[in-house]
MDAnalysis code that builds the backbone (N, CA, C; Angstrom):
import MDAnalysis as mda
import numpy as np

u = mda.Universe.empty(225, n_residues=75, atom_resindex=np.repeat(np.arange(75), 3), trajectory=True)
u.add_TopologyAttr("name", ["N", "CA", "C"] * 75)
u.add_TopologyAttr("resid", np.arange(1, 76))
u.add_TopologyAttr("resname", ["MET", "GLU", "ARG", "GLN", "ILE", "THR", "PRO", "HIS", "LEU", "MET", "VAL", "ALA", "ASP", "VAL", "LEU", "ALA", "ARG", "TRP", "PRO", "GLU", "VAL", "ILE", "PRO", "VAL", "PHE", "ILE", "HIS", "HIS", "ARG", "MET", "ALA", "CYS", "VAL", "GLY", "CYS", "SER", "MET", "ALA", "ALA", "PHE", "GLU", "THR", "LEU", "GLY", "ASP", "ALA", "LEU", "SER", "ILE", "TYR", "GLY", "LEU", "GLU", "ALA", "GLU", "ALA", "PHE", "PHE", "ILE", "GLN", "LEU", "GLU", "LYS", "ALA", "ILE", "GLN", "PRO", "CYS", "THR", "LEU", "ARG", "GLN", "GLU", "GLU", "GLN"])
u.atoms.positions = np.array([
    [-3.413, 5.340, 14.211],
    [-2.576, 6.218, 14.991],
    [-1.261, 6.451, 14.253],
    [-0.848, 7.696, 14.179],
    [0.388, 8.052, 13.505],
    [1.578, 7.732, 14.403],
    [2.603, 7.212, 13.822],
    [3.801, 6.857, 14.585],
    [4.533, 8.107, 15.048],
    [5.021, 8.036, 16.274],
    [5.836, 9.124, 16.803],
    [7.305, 8.939, 16.452],
    [7.702, 7.686, 16.317],
    [9.094, 7.370, 16.029],
    [9.197, 6.971, 14.559],
    [10.054, 7.689, 13.832],
    [10.209, 7.447, 12.397],
    [11.686, 7.187, 12.070],
    [11.954, 6.625, 10.906],
    [13.338, 6.323, 10.526],
    [14.231, 7.557, 10.410],
    [13.622, 8.744, 10.289],
    [14.401, 9.959, 10.074],
    [14.886, 10.603, 11.374],
    [14.408, 10.126, 12.512],
    [14.837, 10.683, 13.794],
    [16.245, 10.223, 14.131],
    [16.993, 11.102, 14.781],
    [18.343, 10.764, 15.203],
    [18.263, 9.807, 16.393],
    [19.131, 8.811, 16.399],
    [19.136, 7.803, 17.459],
    [19.258, 8.465, 18.830],
    [20.180, 9.389, 18.987],
    [20.386, 10.051, 20.282],
    [19.139, 10.789, 20.742],
    [18.427, 11.409, 19.805],
    [17.200, 12.131, 20.158],
    [16.124, 11.171, 20.652],
    [16.008, 10.034, 20.006],
    [15.017, 9.028, 20.411],
    [15.346, 8.502, 21.802],
    [16.605, 8.186, 22.042],
    [17.020, 7.661, 23.340],
    [16.825, 8.690, 24.452],
    [17.047, 9.959, 24.137],
    [16.879, 11.009, 25.144],
    [15.404, 11.284, 25.430],
    [14.602, 11.304, 24.392],
    [13.171, 11.628, 24.565],
    [12.379, 10.472, 25.165],
    [12.718, 9.250, 24.754],
    [12.000, 8.059, 25.222],
    [12.997, 7.045, 25.777],
    [13.538, 7.259, 26.963],
    [14.518, 6.309, 27.509],
    [13.945, 4.906, 27.706],
    [12.634, 4.780, 27.714],
    [12.032, 3.452, 27.866],
    [12.263, 2.560, 26.650],
    [12.813, 3.091, 25.550],
    [13.138, 2.258, 24.387],
    [14.517, 1.606, 24.507],
    [15.295, 2.012, 25.486],
    [16.654, 1.478, 25.644],
    [16.671, -0.049, 25.679],
    [15.761, -0.707, 26.428],
    [15.790, -2.177, 26.418],
    [15.576, -2.792, 25.025],
    [14.864, -2.100, 24.153],
    [14.659, -2.612, 22.784],
    [15.997, -2.630, 22.053],
    [16.761, -1.569, 22.180],
    [18.084, -1.511, 21.544],
    [19.000, -2.592, 22.109],
    [18.978, -2.742, 23.428],
    [19.825, -3.748, 24.069],
    [19.419, -5.158, 23.641],
    [18.115, -5.398, 23.554],
    [17.618, -6.711, 23.120],
    [18.177, -7.089, 21.746],
    [18.290, -6.110, 20.870],
    [18.800, -6.357, 19.516],
    [20.327, -6.245, 19.437],
    [20.957, -6.124, 20.614],
    [22.417, -6.024, 20.701],
    [22.971, -4.865, 19.891],
    [22.226, -3.756, 19.924],
    [22.651, -2.548, 19.243],
    [23.464, -1.714, 20.231],
    [24.622, -1.276, 19.823],
    [25.510, -0.503, 20.691],
    [25.168, 0.989, 20.695],
    [23.997, 1.338, 20.230],
    [23.587, 2.744, 20.104],
    [23.536, 3.461, 21.449],
    [23.144, 2.752, 22.490],
    [23.047, 3.353, 23.812],
    [24.467, 3.657, 24.286],
    [24.768, 4.939, 24.437],
    [26.102, 5.339, 24.863],
    [27.104, 5.521, 23.736],
    [26.702, 5.268, 22.519],
    [27.615, 5.403, 21.379],
    [27.693, 6.866, 20.929],
    [28.891, 7.336, 20.671],
    [29.064, 8.726, 20.234],
    [28.465, 8.978, 18.852],
    [28.301, 7.949, 18.053],
    [27.731, 8.106, 16.707],
    [26.208, 8.256, 16.738],
    [25.578, 7.975, 17.866],
    [24.122, 8.058, 17.968],
    [23.615, 9.460, 17.652],
    [24.428, 10.464, 17.882],
    [24.031, 11.844, 17.587],
    [24.070, 12.151, 16.095],
    [24.713, 11.297, 15.330],
    [24.915, 11.564, 13.900],
    [24.195, 10.581, 12.983],
    [23.583, 9.551, 13.562],
    [22.910, 8.533, 12.753],
    [21.413, 8.531, 13.031],
    [20.655, 8.327, 11.971],
    [19.208, 8.204, 12.120],
    [18.868, 6.771, 12.508],
    [17.643, 6.574, 12.930],
    [17.198, 5.207, 13.203],
    [17.314, 4.352, 11.949],
    [16.995, 4.937, 10.806],
    [17.121, 4.214, 9.549],
    [18.550, 3.764, 9.293],
    [19.501, 4.648, 9.590],
    [20.923, 4.297, 9.449],
    [21.263, 3.112, 10.351],
    [20.830, 3.197, 11.610],
    [21.145, 2.147, 12.586],
    [20.549, 0.806, 12.164],
    [19.322, 0.837, 11.667],
    [18.700, -0.407, 11.215],
    [19.481, -1.024, 10.064],
    [19.951, -0.178, 9.179],
    [20.741, -0.661, 8.052],
    [22.067, -1.253, 8.532],
    [22.723, -0.576, 9.450],
    [24.010, -1.039, 9.979],
    [23.861, -2.398, 10.653],
    [22.769, -2.563, 11.414],
    [22.572, -3.802, 12.164],
    [21.762, -4.851, 11.392],
    [21.313, -4.516, 10.192],
    [20.589, -5.474, 9.368],
    [19.245, -5.882, 9.951],
    [18.570, -4.939, 10.602],
    [17.280, -5.241, 11.220],
    [16.124, -4.843, 10.323],
    [15.031, -5.558, 10.463],
    [13.813, -5.281, 9.703],
    [13.099, -4.108, 10.369],
    [12.876, -3.055, 9.602],
    [12.365, -1.796, 10.145],
    [10.987, -1.922, 10.788],
    [10.040, -2.530, 10.114],
    [8.659, -2.565, 10.616],
    [8.580, -3.218, 11.994],
    [9.210, -4.348, 12.170],
    [9.177, -5.045, 13.457],
    [9.858, -4.210, 14.539],
    [10.961, -3.553, 14.204],
    [11.684, -2.740, 15.171],
    [10.837, -1.548, 15.613],
    [10.200, -0.884, 14.665],
    [9.384, 0.286, 15.008],
    [8.158, -0.101, 15.826],
    [7.609, -1.260, 15.576],
    [6.490, -1.744, 16.396],
    [6.964, -1.926, 17.838],
    [8.145, -2.490, 18.011],
    [8.681, -2.693, 19.359],
    [8.936, -1.353, 20.054],
    [9.473, -0.384, 19.320],
    [9.709, 0.931, 19.913],
    [8.396, 1.592, 20.329],
    [7.407, 1.535, 19.457],
    [6.110, 2.150, 19.765],
    [5.457, 1.483, 20.975],
    [5.579, 0.171, 21.078],
    [5.029, -0.531, 22.246],
    [5.743, -0.085, 23.512],
    [7.040, 0.142, 23.424],
    [7.814, 0.562, 24.591],
    [7.385, 1.935, 25.091],
    [7.019, 2.816, 24.170],
    [6.632, 4.167, 24.601],
    [5.132, 4.300, 24.833],
    [4.360, 3.298, 24.476],
    [2.905, 3.394, 24.576],
    [2.415, 3.793, 25.965],
    [2.858, 3.162, 27.043],
    [2.356, 3.584, 28.355],
    [2.660, 5.050, 28.644],
    [3.817, 5.511, 28.250],
    [4.200, 6.905, 28.449],
    [3.304, 7.824, 27.632],
    [3.035, 7.452, 26.389],
    [2.196, 8.247, 25.501],
    [0.782, 8.345, 26.046],
    [0.245, 7.249, 26.535],
    [-1.109, 7.256, 27.081],
    [-1.201, 8.157, 28.300],
    [-0.187, 8.150, 29.155],
    [-0.187, 9.019, 30.337],
    [-0.182, 10.479, 29.925],
    [0.595, 10.835, 28.902],
    [0.674, 12.221, 28.455],
    [-0.662, 12.683, 27.873],
    [-1.367, 11.793, 27.160],
    [-2.635, 12.164, 26.564],
    [-3.707, 12.370, 27.625],
    [-3.598, 11.677, 28.762],
    [-4.582, 11.808, 29.826],
    [-4.459, 13.132, 30.548],
    [-3.311, 13.769, 30.498],
    [-3.094, 15.017, 31.237],
    [-3.707, 16.199, 30.526],
])
Protein backbone atom coordinates (compact mmCIF):
# COMPACT_ATOMS: atom_id res chain seq x y z
CA MET A 1 0.00 0.00 0.00
CA GLU A 2 1.31 3.42 -0.95
CA ARG A 3 1.66 5.92 1.86
CA GLN A 4 -0.70 8.85 1.90
CA ILE A 5 1.47 10.89 4.23
CA THR A 6 4.93 11.78 2.94
CA PRO A 7 7.79 13.96 4.21
CA HIS A 8 7.01 16.58 1.55
CA LEU A 9 3.54 17.43 2.87
CA MET A 10 3.11 20.62 4.86
CA VAL A 11 2.48 20.01 8.56
CA ALA A 12 -0.61 22.27 8.59
CA ASP A 13 -2.10 20.42 5.61
CA VAL A 14 -1.63 17.05 7.31
CA LEU A 15 -3.19 18.28 10.55
CA ALA A 16 -6.15 19.78 8.68
CA ARG A 17 -6.78 16.78 6.44
CA TRP A 18 -6.24 14.10 9.10
CA PRO A 19 -6.96 15.59 12.55
CA GLU A 20 -6.76 12.07 13.98
CA VAL A 21 -2.94 12.37 13.76
CA ILE A 22 -2.89 15.16 16.36
CA PRO A 23 -2.34 12.71 19.27
CA VAL A 24 0.78 11.38 17.48
CA PHE A 25 2.27 14.88 17.40
CA ILE A 26 1.34 15.46 21.04
CA HIS A 27 2.82 12.10 22.06
CA HIS A 28 6.16 13.18 20.59
CA ARG A 29 5.86 16.58 22.32
CA MET A 30 5.83 18.35 18.99
CA ALA A 31 4.44 21.88 19.18
CA CYS A 32 3.21 21.68 15.57
CA VAL A 33 -0.45 21.62 16.59
CA GLY A 34 -1.42 25.28 16.72
CA CYS A 35 2.01 26.53 15.66
CA SER A 36 2.07 29.32 13.08
CA MET A 37 5.11 27.72 11.41
CA ALA A 38 3.14 24.56 10.59
CA ALA A 39 1.96 26.23 7.38
CA PHE A 40 5.55 26.75 6.25
CA GLU A 41 7.28 23.52 7.32
CA THR A 42 7.06 20.08 5.81
CA LEU A 43 6.80 16.94 7.88
CA GLY A 44 10.41 16.28 6.94
CA ASP A 45 11.39 19.68 8.35
CA ALA A 46 9.51 18.98 11.59
CA LEU A 47 11.14 15.58 12.00
CA SER A 48 14.54 17.15 11.55
CA ILE A 49 13.78 19.93 14.05
CA TYR A 50 12.58 17.45 16.67
CA GLY A 51 15.24 14.82 15.91
CA LEU A 52 12.70 12.07 15.26
CA GLU A 53 13.21 8.93 13.21
CA ALA A 54 11.09 9.29 10.07
CA GLU A 55 10.08 5.68 9.42
CA ALA A 56 8.67 5.08 12.90
CA PHE A 57 6.85 8.43 12.87
CA PHE A 58 5.24 7.80 9.48
CA ILE A 59 4.10 4.35 10.58
CA GLN A 60 2.39 5.94 13.57
CA LEU A 61 0.72 8.56 11.37
CA GLU A 62 -0.51 5.95 8.90
CA LYS A 63 -1.91 3.83 11.74
CA ALA A 64 -3.74 6.88 13.07
CA ILE A 65 -5.46 7.52 9.75
CA GLN A 66 -6.04 3.86 8.86
CA PRO A 67 -9.60 3.60 10.24
CA CYS A 68 -10.55 6.78 8.39
CA THR A 69 -8.95 5.53 5.16
CA LEU A 70 -10.76 2.20 5.36
CA ARG A 71 -14.12 3.96 5.83
CA GLN A 72 -13.51 6.15 2.77
CA GLU A 73 -12.61 3.13 0.62
CA GLU A 74 -15.84 1.36 1.63
CA GLN A 75 -17.99 4.22 0.34
